[in-house]
C-alpha positions in Angstrom: -8.4 -5.9 -1.5 -5.9 -3.2 -0.6 -8.6 -0.9 0.9 -10.0 -3.8 3.0 -6.6 -5.0 4.2 -5.3 -1.5 5.0 -8.5 -0.9 7.0 -8.0 -4.1 9.0 -4.4 -3.2 9.7 -5.2 0.4 10.8 -7.6 -1.0 13.4 -5.2 -3.7 14.5 -7.5 -6.5 13.4 -4.7 -8.9 12.5 -6.8 -12.1 12.9 -9.0 -11.0 10.0 -6.0 -10.8 7.7 -5.7 -14.6 7.6 -6.3 -15.9 4.1 -5.7 -12.5 2.6 -2.1 -12.0 3.8 0.6 -14.6 4.3 1.5 -15.6 7.9 5.0 -14.3 7.4 3.7 -10.8 6.4 1.1 -10.8 9.2 3.9 -11.4 11.7 6.0 -8.5 10.3 2.9 -6.3 10.3 2.2 -7.1 14.0 5.9 -6.2 14.9 5.8 -2.9 13.1 2.4 -1.9 14.2 3.4 -2.1 17.8 5.9 0.8 17.2 3.4 3.1 15.6 1.6 5.9 17.3 -2.2 6.5 16.8 -1.7 9.0 14.0 0.5 6.7 12.0 -2.0 3.8 12.5 -4.8 6.0 11.2 -2.7 6.9 8.1 -2.6 3.2 7.1 -6.3 3.3 6.2 -6.7 3.8 2.5 -9.8 5.7 1.2 -10.2 5.0 -2.5 -11.3 8.6 -3.0 -8.0 9.9 -1.7 -6.0 8.0 -4.4 -4.7 10.1 -7.3 -2.4 7.5 -8.9 -2.3 3.7 -9.0 -0.4 1.3 -11.2 1.1 -2.1 -11.5 4.8 -1.8 -10.9 6.0 -5.3 -11.6 4.6 -8.6 -12.8 6.8 -11.6 -12.3 6.8 -15.4 -12.7 8.6 -17.4 -10.1 9.4 -21.0 -11.2 10.9 -23.8 -9.2 12.2 -26.4 -11.6 12.8 -29.0 -8.9 9.2 -29.0 -7.6 7.7 -27.7 -10.9 5.8 -25.0 -8.9 4.9 -21.8 -10.7 3.9 -18.6 -9.1 2.8 -15.2 -10.4 3.6 -12.0 -8.4 2.1 -8.6 -9.1 3.3 -5.5 -7.2 0.7 -2.7 -7.1 1.6 0.9 -6.1 -0.8 3.5 -4.8 -0.2 7.2 -4.3 -2.7 8.9 -2.1 -3.4 12.0 -0.1 -5.5 11.9 3.1 -8.3 14.4 2.6 -7.9 14.5 -1.2 -11.5 13.4 -1.8 -12.9 16.2 0.4 -10.5 18.8 -1.1 -11.6 17.9 -4.6 -15.3 18.2 -3.8 -14.8 21.6 -2.1 -12.5 23.1 -4.8 -14.4 22.5 -8.1 -13.4 25.8 -9.8 -11.0 25.7 -12.8 -7.4 26.7 -12.0 -7.5 25.5 -8.4 -4.3 23.6 -7.7 -3.0 21.6 -4.8 0.7 21.6 -4.1 1.4 17.9 -3.3 5.0 18.7 -2.3 3.9 20.8 0.6 1.7 18.3 2.4 2.4 15.9 5.3 -0.6 13.8 4.3 0.9 12.3 1.1 1.4 8.5 1.2 2.6 5.6 -0.9 1.5 2.0 -0.6 3.2 -1.0 -2.2 1.4 -4.3 -2.1 2.7 -7.5 -3.7 0.1 -10.2 -4.6 1.1 -13.8 -5.2 -0.8 -16.8 -6.6 0.3 -20.3 -7.4 -0.3 -21.4 -11.0 1.2 -24.9 -10.8 -0.8 -27.3 -12.9 -3.5 -29.0 -10.9 -3.3 -26.5 -8.0 -6.2 -24.2 -7.1 -5.0 -21.1 -5.3 -6.2 -17.6 -4.4 -4.3 -14.3 -4.6 -2.6 -13.5 -1.3 -0.5 -10.5 -0.2 3.0 -11.6 0.7 4.6 -8.1 1.1 3.3 -4.7 1.8 4.4 -1.3 3.0 3.0 2.2 3.6 5.2 5.3 3.8 5.1 9.0 3.6 7.6 10.6 1.3 7.8 13.6 3.6 9.6 11.4 6.1 12.1 10.4 3.5 12.9 13.6 1.6 15.8 16.0 2.4 15.6 19.7 1.8 17.9 21.2 -0.8 20.9 22.6 1.2 21.3 25.3 -1.6 17.9 26.8 -1.1 14.7 26.6 -3.2 14.9 25.4 -6.8 
């Protein structure tokens, strides 16, 4: 789902997000997308072969005692590197390493999936929050020099 949704966002195909992503999240995505340049938009596309780490960060149950509604939310985190798949295929020899700290192509994606589990309700998983960012844009160099 993340690969599909990220591909739709990267091409600006917001109408196809309906049913996969909540309306509130689509509205926020549209607003943020307008501020991105073409390179940033291209970085949103997730290639499964470029992922080197993925994990569930949080699983939560949201209960509303007044309405007796029950929801489950799962936040999934992906770490990827654009070009990782091609680099791995070209550098098969033992001992070859890649310094992830020195790349501008490193990215992190957070996607929160939500589904209603109220008795008698049939629901599908939808994405209600998501973000993509590059750690290189959020790190600060050590003012005291290299470690």
